[in-house]
N, C-alpha and C positions, 0 to 999 in steps of 0.2 A: 213913912220914913223911907228915904232913898238909900239904897245900898249900892256901894261901888263894887262892881264885879271886875276883877282883874283877870283877863284872859291869859292863858299860858304864853301865847305868842307876844303879848305886850311885855312880858318879863324879859324877852330876848329880842329887843328891837335891834335893827341893824347898827344903830349908834352904840348901844350897850355892848353888842358883840364886838364891834371894832375897838371900843375902849378896852374890853377884856383882852382882846388879841394883842393890843399894844402893851398892856400891862404885863402879860405873860412873856412877850418877846423882849421887853426891855430889861427884865430882871437879869438875864445872863450878860447884858451889856456891861455891867459892873465888872464881871470877870474879864471881858474883853479889854477894859481899861487897865486892869491889873496886868494882864499879859502884855499889853502895849508897853507898860512901864518896865517889865522884865526885858522886853526886846530892846528898849532904850539902854538899859544897863549893859546888856550883852554886847550890843554894837559898840558902845563906848569902850568896853574892855577889849574887844577885838581891835579897835582902832589904836588903842594904847599899846597892845602887843605888837601890832604891825610897826608902830613907831620905834619900839625897842629893837625889833629885828633889823630895821633899817640902820639904826645906830650901831648895832653889833657888826653888821656887814661893812659899814663905813670904817669902823675902827680896826677890823681884822688885819688888813694888809700892812698896817703900820706897826703892829705889835711884834714882840719877840716870839719865838717858837712856843715857849711854855704858855705865854699869855694867849696866843692864838688857839692853843688847845683848850684853854678855859673858855674862850669865846665860842668855840665850836660846841662845847657842852651847853653853854647858855643858849646858843642858837637851837640846839635840839630840844631843850626844854620849852623854849618859846614856840617852836613849831607844834609841839604837843599841846601847848596852851591854845594856840590858834585852832587846832583841830577840835579840841573840846568846845571852845567858844562857838565855832562855826556849826558844829552839830547841835549845840544847845539852841542856837538861833533857829536852825531848821526845825527842831522839835517844838519850840515855842510857837513858831509860825504855823505848824500843823495843828497845834492845840487851838490857836486863834481861829483858824479856818473851820475846825470842827465845831467850836462854840458858835461861830457865825452861822454855820449850817443848822444848828439847833434853833437859833433865833428865827431863821427863815422858816424852818419846819413848823415851829410853834405858831408863828403868824399865819402861815398857810393853812394849818389845821383848823384854826378858828374860822377862817374864811370859807373853806370848802368842806367843813365838817367831817373830819376823819380822826381816828385815834393815832396820835403821833408817838405814843408811849414807847413801843418797842424800838423804833428807830431813834427817837430822841434820846432815850436812856442809853442806848448803845453808843451813839455819837458822843454823848457827854462822858461816858466812862473812858472812851478812847481819848477824848480831849484831856481828861485828868491824867491818864497814863502818860501822854505826851508831855504834859506840863511837869509831871514828876520826873520824867527823863531829862527835861531841859534844866530843871533846878539841880538834879544830881550831877549833870555835866558841868554846871556852873560851880558846884562845890569842888569837883575834881580840878577844874581850871584854877580856882582860888588856891587850892593846896599846892598845885604846881607853881603858882606865882610866889608862894612863900618859899619854895625851894630855890627859886631864882635869886632871892635875896641873899642866899648863902654865898653868892659870888661877889657880893659887894662889901 
């Protein structure tokens, strides 16, 4: 009777190793897609805020004194919203880049055989903290947006 002996190196052929590397590296790509969606929302909100600021500036010279004062208050709130949205975009971008670094690190680790765990886990934690910061700033911006509605 013939027995098939599987050598240990046969279990880890270059093709299998590459397939595993791609599998590990692709998993965080779903997170990258989610962060991209968040960036799209944030940039849309920022563009809308900029439009509102331009409209307030256009209306201000034609208004009476009391109304100009109200427009100035609106403008201050809109500037705070812009600041929050811009910071959220920055933090979401940092999160995206950190996750992308994890993807590259995981892929390289399988190609050159090193343990990426300490670096990859640190990068991932930093990415999640940056993402939490971005979402928190989005929440602040939305709350300020509700306050702007009081002027209308």
